[in-house]
RODO-2510 file (C-alpha; in nm, 4 decimals, decimal comma):
residues 177
     n   res          X          Y          Z
     1     m     1,5018     1,7170    -3,9105
     2     r     1,8245     1,8262    -4,0937
     3     i     2,1257     1,6398    -4,1859
     4     s     2,3867     1,7068    -3,9255
     5     g     2,7101     1,6659    -4,1068
     6     g     2,9043     1,6545    -4,4337
     7     d     2,8414     1,8172    -4,7616
     8     a     2,4833     1,8652    -4,6926
     9     r     2,4928     1,9670    -4,3323
    10     g     2,1946     2,1891    -4,2617
    11     i     1,9657     2,0660    -4,5297
    12     k     1,6029     2,0186    -4,4129
    13     l     1,4608     1,6535    -4,4880
    14     k     1,1063     1,5630    -4,5570
    15     v     0,9596     1,3235    -4,2938
    16     p     0,6805     1,0913    -4,4167
    17     k     0,3550     1,1079    -4,2044
    18     g     0,3680     0,8638    -3,9126
    19     a     0,7526     0,8061    -3,9333
    20     r     0,9534     0,8061    -3,6356
    21     p     1,2820     0,9583    -3,7493
    22     a     1,6280     0,9027    -3,5447
    23     s     1,6905     1,2106    -3,3570
    24     e     1,9515     1,4439    -3,4823
    25     r     2,1250     1,3927    -3,1295
    26     v     2,1275     1,0059    -3,1615
    27     r     2,2556     1,0452    -3,5323
    28     l     2,5454     1,2998    -3,4309
    29     a     2,6588     1,0448    -3,1848
    30     v     2,6252     0,7261    -3,4204
    31     f     2,8111     0,9136    -3,6843
    32     s     3,0951     1,0336    -3,4368
    33     s     3,1400     0,6757    -3,3140
    34     i     3,1588     0,5096    -3,7106
    35     a     3,3192     0,8147    -3,8760
    36     s     3,6133     0,6215    -3,9944
    37     h     3,3696     0,3479    -4,1662
    38     i     3,1743     0,5957    -4,3941
    39     p     3,4163     0,7325    -4,6240
    40     d     3,3602     0,5404    -4,9610
    41     a     3,1254     0,3055    -4,7890
    42     r     2,8196     0,1359    -4,9494
    43     v     2,5420     0,1791    -4,7193
    44     l     2,2207    -0,0099    -4,6712
    45     d     1,9423     0,1777    -4,4928
    46     l     1,6433    -0,0577    -4,3890
    47     y     1,3164     0,0669    -4,2826
    48     c     1,4676     0,3752    -4,4296
    49     g     1,1491     0,6181    -4,3651
    50     s     1,2973     0,9449    -4,4490
    51     g     1,6388     0,8130    -4,5475
    52     a     1,8164     1,0073    -4,2644
    53     y     2,0719     0,7708    -4,1695
    54     g     2,1588     0,6562    -4,5135
    55     l     2,1520     1,0202    -4,6524
    56     e     2,3558     1,1312    -4,3757
    57     a     2,6241     0,8569    -4,4598
    58     l     2,6171     0,9825    -4,8167
    59     s     2,6648     1,3598    -4,7191
    60     r     2,9511     1,2568    -4,5060
    61     g     3,1347     1,0795    -4,7880
    62     a     2,9675     0,7026    -4,8582
    63     s     2,9921     0,6154    -5,2263
    64     d     2,6356     0,4930    -5,2666
    65     g     2,3085     0,3617    -5,0740
    66     v     2,0316     0,1287    -5,0977
    67     f     1,7069     0,2241    -4,9159
    68     v     1,4359    -0,0330    -4,8332
    69     d     1,0819     0,0375    -4,7255
    70     d     0,7488    -0,1256    -4,8000
    71     d     0,5687     0,2244    -4,7341
    72     v     0,5280     0,4227    -5,0694
    73     a     0,5403     0,7566    -4,8731
    74     a     0,8505     0,6783    -4,6975
    75     l     1,0126     0,5839    -5,0217
    76     a     0,8756     0,8820    -5,1974
    77     a     0,9992     1,1211    -4,9099
    78     c     1,3575     0,9303    -4,9424
    79     k     1,3737     1,0125    -5,3252
    80     a     1,2714     1,3750    -5,2547
    81     n     1,5357     1,4279    -4,9740
    82     a     1,7984     1,2557    -5,1778
    83     a     1,7398     1,4839    -5,4770
    84     a     1,7277     1,7960    -5,2134
    85     i     2,0857     1,6964    -5,0977
    86     g     2,2109     1,6231    -5,4572
    87     v     2,2545     1,2589    -5,4297
    88     s     2,0101     1,0898    -5,6488
    89     d     2,2410     0,9271    -5,8798
    90     r     2,3927     0,7463    -5,5768
    91     v     2,0766     0,6238    -5,4187
    92     r     1,8611     0,2995    -5,5216
    93     v     1,5285     0,2673    -5,3363
    94     r     1,3750    -0,0993    -5,3123
    95     r     1,0181    -0,1116    -5,2369
    96     s     0,9875    -0,4331    -5,0092
    97     p     0,9224    -0,5857    -4,6662
    98     v     1,2738    -0,5790    -4,5041
    99     e     1,2632    -0,9541    -4,4127
   100     r     1,1809    -1,0361    -4,8048
   101     y     1,4686    -0,8160    -4,9014
   102     l     1,6999    -0,9631    -4,6561
   103     a     1,6165    -1,3330    -4,7638
   104     r     1,6740    -1,2431    -5,1230
   105     g     2,0399    -1,1000    -5,0254
   106     d     2,0347    -0,8516    -5,3126
   107     d     2,2772    -0,5606    -5,3890
   108     g     2,5349    -0,6621    -5,1127
   109     p     2,7957    -0,6553    -4,9705
   110     f     2,7414    -0,3352    -4,7639
   111     d     3,0005    -0,1860    -4,5549
   112     v     2,7468    -0,0332    -4,3219
   113     v     2,3881    -0,1196    -4,2475
   114     f     2,1299     0,0945    -4,0713
   115     i     1,8388    -0,0638    -3,9159
   116     d     1,5903     0,1783    -3,7603
   117     p     1,2481    -0,0164    -3,7546
   118     p     0,9327     0,1213    -3,6539
   119     y     0,9123     0,0423    -3,2616
   120     k     0,6263    -0,2021    -3,3103
   121     a     0,8266    -0,3999    -3,5673
   122     a     1,0581    -0,6909    -3,4098
   123     p     1,3074    -0,7405    -3,7203
   124     s     1,4929    -1,0586    -3,7627
   125     l     1,8745    -1,0217    -3,8171
   126     h     1,8985    -1,3744    -3,9277
   127     d     2,0011    -1,3149    -4,2983
   128     m     2,1778    -1,0076    -4,2244
   129     a     2,5529    -1,1120    -4,1937
   130     a     2,5458    -1,2411    -4,5550
   131     l     2,4881    -0,8794    -4,6601
   132     v     2,7659    -0,7263    -4,4664
   133     a     3,1130    -0,6860    -4,5884
   134     d     3,4273    -0,7955    -4,4019
   135     d     3,4932    -0,5451    -4,1486
   136     g     3,1620    -0,4087    -4,1993
   137     l     2,9189    -0,2696    -3,9326
   138     v     2,5418    -0,3096    -3,8622
   139     i     2,3831    -0,0094    -3,6718
   140     f     2,0579    -0,1206    -3,4877
   141     e     1,8298     0,1325    -3,3148
   142     s     1,5425     0,0360    -3,0879
   143     r     1,3958     0,1927    -2,7584
   144     w     1,6194     0,1056    -2,4651
   145     r     1,3632    -0,0995    -2,2721
   146     d     1,3233    -0,3444    -2,5805
   147     e     1,4966    -0,6737    -2,5777
   148     p     1,8080    -0,6657    -2,7902
   149     p     1,7946    -0,8807    -3,1143
   150     p     1,9137    -1,2252    -3,0546
   151     d     2,2807    -1,3096    -3,1397
   152     v     2,3282    -1,3665    -3,5203
   153     e     2,6035    -1,5935    -3,6581
   154     g     2,8757    -1,3908    -3,8234
   155     l     2,7855    -1,0528    -3,6289
   156     v     2,9128    -0,9717    -3,2702
   157     v     2,8128    -0,6791    -3,0617
   158     a     3,0781    -0,4108    -3,0580
   159     a     2,8978    -0,1396    -2,8667
   160     d     2,5667    -0,1058    -2,6797
   161     r     2,4939     0,2852    -2,6199
   162     r     2,2025     0,4339    -2,4443
   163     y     2,0809     0,7846    -2,5629
   164     g     1,7886     0,8852    -2,3314
   165     d     1,5106     0,6073    -2,4292
   166     t     1,7113     0,4978    -2,7336
   167     r     1,9655     0,1936    -2,7570
   168     v     2,1965     0,1944    -3,0398
   169     l     2,3527    -0,1448    -3,1049
   170     t     2,6451    -0,1753    -3,3209
   171     f     2,7533    -0,5090    -3,4662
   172     s     3,0628    -0,5936    -3,6480
   173     t     3,1457    -0,8910    -3,8621
   174     s     3,2872    -1,1733    -3,6712
   175     r     3,5110    -1,2649    -3,9778
   176     a     3,6806    -0,9083    -3,9862
   177     r     4,0489    -0,9141    -3,9869
***
């Protein structure tokens, strides 16, 4: 798996054992659709695994990123990948279950939030809207056959796209101007 665009394009990423990283094809499509939101954005990568989504955003011009996972190997891979693409100084990692991190509301607001949970996880987006900046986006990846997350106050579905067996939902803040 490689960074698909920006300053670090082509750099190979380490993937922690057991991780299911977002495919390069899906990431390319996602970043094509949100390109105008990335420059100088603050990003949050939940269930970060290798950090592919957040690191891709940093490679494409995001200002900084917070990476959250409760798996030590995932956070180690994410840190190694940040170093490999030269953005360690713009990365903060948080070891925490995602639901606990969201309930605390730390580090926000974020301009773009990436959520790519393990397929067995069924995350709640209940506390998400408070972490997203005005005009912000939440990108949620899941299997196409899985039920989308329930509506969340403060977020509206802006796009629902299918890439093979992958569904990518894009939410925007309903308080956007």
